[in-house]
N, C-alpha and C positions, 0 to 999 in steps of 0.2 A: 479438536477441530480437524476435520478432513475436508478435502476438496481440491479444486483446481482453479488456477487463474491463468489468463493469457495476457500478453502485452503486444500491442501493434501500433504503428504510427497511423494516425488518422490522415486521410487524404489532405495534402497541403503541408504536412509535417509540422504543424503548429501545436498539435496535441498528441500526447502518448495516451492510448486508451487501454485501460485494464478492465477485463471482464472476468467475473468470478462466479463460481458455484461452490458454496461451502456448506458444511453442516457443523453447527456449534450449538451447544446447550439444547440439543433436541430440535433445533430449528433448521430448516433448509433455506438458505439465503442465496439469492442471485443479485448481482450488482454490476454496474458499469461505472467507471471512474475516468474522468477526463483530467489529465495532468498537463500542466503548462508552466512555462517560465513567465513570471509576472515582472516585466521590465520596471514598472514603477516601484515595486516593493523590493526588487532585486532578490526574489525568492521563487522557488519552485512550489506552486500551489496546485491543489486538485479539488474536484467536486465529485462526490460519490452519490449515486442514486440507487436505492435498493428496492426489492420487490415488496417490502412492507411499507413503502412510502417514505423511507428514510432519505434524508438529504444531508450529507456531511461535508465539511470543508477540512482540508488537511494542508499542512506545510511540510515539504520534503527537504531533507538535507542529505547530500551524499558527499563524502570526503574520502577519496580513495576507496577502500573496501568497507568503510563504515557508513551505515545508513540510519537515519532517524526520521520518523514520520510523526509529526505532532498533530493531535486532534485540535482543530481550530488553528491557532498560531503557535509558533515556537515558544517553548516555556510554559505550555498550558498545564503540565502535570499529568497529562494523559498522552502517552506516546509509545511508539514502537522503537526500540533501539536494537540494532543488529549488525551483522557483519557478513559480507560476501566472502566466499572461499577464494583462495588465490587464483583458482582456475575460472572463477565466475559461474560455476555450474550449480552452486547451492548458496543459500543464505540461512542464517539462524538468528534468533533473537527472541524478544518478548514484548508484548503489549503490556504496559503497566499503567495503573491509575490508582488513586487513593483507595485502599482496601480491596484491590483486585488486580486481575491480569491473567495472562496465559502465554505459554511459550509457542514458538513457531519454528518449524524446520521445513525448508522447501528446497526442491531440487529441480533443475531444468530437465525437461523430458523432450526428446526430439519429436518434431511434428511427424505424424504418420500420414 
């Protein structure tokens, strides 16, 4: 997988927006994801929309430098588990699901 993602606060600071352009398994994928804290569930959740009509829901957990993003809800068996570097400039981990998955290494790139 190769590509780039950006994060920015949506006006009003209620949503963190992730936009991405990636290439994986021979497909070029563009997506936008809205991440928010769900007060009722006491969880950080998101909704992703992709250029192939995909609509996915995720639940995020961040504890110190550890990050886990579950497809659907926590404990789904399909999740990214990773770790931020001590300086916060990179993270690495892997998406895993039954009979599959792939590794991820990402680094912060200054805006130009």
